[in-house]
C-alpha positions in Angstrom: 11.7 70.2 155.5 9.6 67.2 155.2 9.9 63.6 156.4 12.7 62.3 154.2 15.0 65.2 154.9 14.4 64.8 158.7 15.3 61.1 158.4 18.5 61.9 156.4 19.5 64.7 158.9 19.6 62.2 161.8 22.1 60.2 163.6 22.0 56.5 162.6 19.9 55.5 165.6 16.3 54.5 165.1 15.0 56.3 168.2 16.8 59.5 167.1 15.4 59.1 163.6 11.9 58.6 164.9 12.2 61.6 167.3 13.3 63.8 164.4 10.3 62.6 162.4 7.7 62.7 165.2 8.3 66.3 166.3 5.6 67.7 164.1 2.8 65.1 164.6 3.4 65.2 168.3 3.7 69.0 168.4 7.1 68.7 170.1 5.8 66.8 173.1 7.1 63.4 174.2 5.7 61.0 176.7 7.1 60.1 180.1 9.8 57.5 179.8 10.8 58.5 176.3 14.4 57.5 175.4 17.2 60.1 175.4 17.7 59.5 171.6 14.0 60.3 170.9 14.5 63.6 172.8 17.7 64.3 170.9 16.0 63.6 167.6 13.1 65.9 168.4 15.6 68.7 169.5 17.4 68.4 166.2 14.1 68.6 164.3 13.5 72.0 165.9 17.0 73.2 164.9 16.3 72.1 161.3 13.0 73.9 161.2 14.3 77.1 162.7 17.3 77.2 160.3 15.1 76.5 157.3 12.5 79.1 158.2 15.2 81.8 158.6 17.2 81.0 155.5 17.2 83.6 152.7 17.2 81.0 149.9 14.1 79.3 151.3 12.5 82.7 151.5 13.4 83.2 147.9 11.7 79.9 147.0 8.6 80.8 148.8 8.4 84.2 147.2 8.6 82.6 143.7 5.3 80.9 144.4 3.1 83.9 145.2 3.2 87.0 147.3 0.8 85.8 150.0 -0.2 82.3 151.0 -0.7 80.3 154.1 0.6 77.1 152.5 3.8 78.3 150.9 6.1 76.9 153.6 4.4 73.5 153.4 4.6 73.5 149.6 8.3 74.2 149.7 8.8 71.4 152.3 7.2 68.9 149.9 9.0 70.2 146.8 12.4 70.1 148.6 11.8 66.5 149.5 11.2 65.8 145.8 14.6 67.5 145.1 16.3 65.5 147.8 14.8 62.3 146.3 15.9 63.3 142.8 19.5 64.2 144.0 19.8 61.6 146.7 23.0 60.1 145.4 24.7 63.5 145.7 24.2 63.6 149.4 23.9 60.0 150.6 26.2 57.0 150.1 23.4 54.5 150.7 20.8 54.0 147.9 17.4 55.6 148.8 15.4 52.4 148.7 17.9 50.6 151.0 18.1 53.6 153.3 14.4 53.8 153.9 14.0 50.1 154.0 16.5 49.8 156.8 14.7 52.5 158.7 11.4 50.7 158.3 12.9 47.4 159.5 14.4 49.0 162.6 11.2 50.6 163.6 9.6 47.2 163.9 11.7 46.5 167.0 11.0 49.9 168.6 7.4 50.9 167.9 6.1 49.1 171.0 8.0 51.5 173.1 6.2 54.5 171.6 3.0 56.2 172.7 -0.1 55.1 170.9 -0.2 58.2 168.7 3.4 57.9 167.8 3.1 54.2 167.1 0.2 54.8 164.8 2.0 57.5 162.9 5.2 55.5 162.4 3.3 52.3 161.4 1.3 54.3 158.9 4.5 55.7 157.5 5.9 52.2 157.0 2.7 50.7 155.6 2.3 53.5 153.1 6.0 53.8 152.3 5.6 57.6 152.8 9.3 58.2 152.4 9.3 57.1 148.8 6.5 59.3 147.4 8.5 62.0 145.7 10.1 60.4 142.7 8.5 62.5 140.0 6.3 65.6 139.6 3.2 63.4 139.2 3.8 62.1 142.8 4.4 65.6 144.0 1.0 66.6 142.6 -0.6 63.7 144.3 1.0 64.7 147.6 -0.5 68.2 147.1 -3.9 66.6 146.6 -3.5 64.4 149.7 -2.7 67.6 151.7 -5.9 69.2 150.4 -7.9 66.4 151.9 -6.5 67.3 155.3 -7.2 71.0 155.1 -10.1 72.6 156.9 -13.1 73.6 154.7 -12.4 77.2 155.7 -8.8 77.1 154.6 -9.7 75.3 151.3 -12.0 78.2 150.5 -8.9 80.5 150.6 -6.3 78.3 148.9 -5.4 74.7 148.2 -2.1 72.9 147.9 -3.1 71.8 144.4 -3.5 75.4 143.4 0.3 75.7 143.7 1.2 72.9 141.4 1.2 75.0 138.2 3.6 77.6 139.5 5.8 74.9 141.1 6.1 73.2 137.7 6.7 76.5 135.9 9.6 77.4 138.4 10.9 73.9 138.9 14.4 74.6 137.5 15.0 77.7 139.7 13.5 75.9 142.7 15.9 73.0 142.3 18.8 75.5 142.1 17.6 77.0 145.4 17.5 73.6 147.0 20.9 72.5 145.8 22.3 75.8 147.2 20.4 75.6 150.5 20.7 71.9 151.5 24.5 71.8 152.0 24.1 74.8 154.3 21.5 73.0 156.3 23.7 69.9 156.5 26.5 72.0 157.9 24.2 73.5 160.5 22.9 70.1 161.6 26.3 68.4 161.5 27.4 70.6 164.4 24.5 69.3 166.5 25.1 65.6 165.9 27.5 63.2 167.5 30.5 62.7 165.3 30.6 59.3 163.6 26.8 58.8 163.7 26.1 60.1 160.2 28.3 58.0 158.1 25.6 57.8 155.5 26.4 61.4 154.4 28.7 62.0 151.5 31.9 63.5 152.9 31.5 66.8 150.9 28.4 67.5 153.1 
C-alpha cells in the first residue's frame, strides 16, 4: 500500500501516522530517542506490507498486469491508493481534504523532533500535497512518470512504470473490484493491532 493507505490505517496520533508513513523511506530504522508512537506506527506499517504481499487478491491484481515485472508491486500500490481516493467516503467518515489537511497541520508541531532525513521527507510530502495526487487516471499516469524519474538507468532499460499504464487502464474495472474486496480484509487485520478508540475516522462497517 502507498502513503494514503498507511495514513488511513493508523491511530489518530500524528507520531503514529508519521511512523507508519516513514517506514519505507527510513528502511524500517528509527533514530535514538524516537517516540513510542513513531515505533508503533512503523511496526504497523510492516504488518500492512506483510499482509498485503501475501494476500491472494493482491496477487491476482499483479498477475493481471503481466507475467513478470519488477515494478508490479509498486504499480499496484499506486493504483490502490487511487481506488482508496476514489472510494474514500466508503471507508472514512472525514472528507479526504479535511483528513489530509489535519495531518499536515499536526506535523508542523512535530517535525522538529524528527531526524533530518525524516523531517525532509514529511516536509516535502506536505509542501507537494503528496496525499492528494490520485484523484483521476491522469494523476495516476503522472505518478508513474514521476516514479520513472527515480529509477536507475539499468532498471529503466528493462521496464518503466509508464509502460504499465495502458494495461492498468484496460483492467481498471477488475482492479477496482480487487481493491474493494481486499481493503476491508486489510482493515480487519490492522484493526486488531491498533488501540481501540484511536481509529474513529473509520466507517463502522470496517
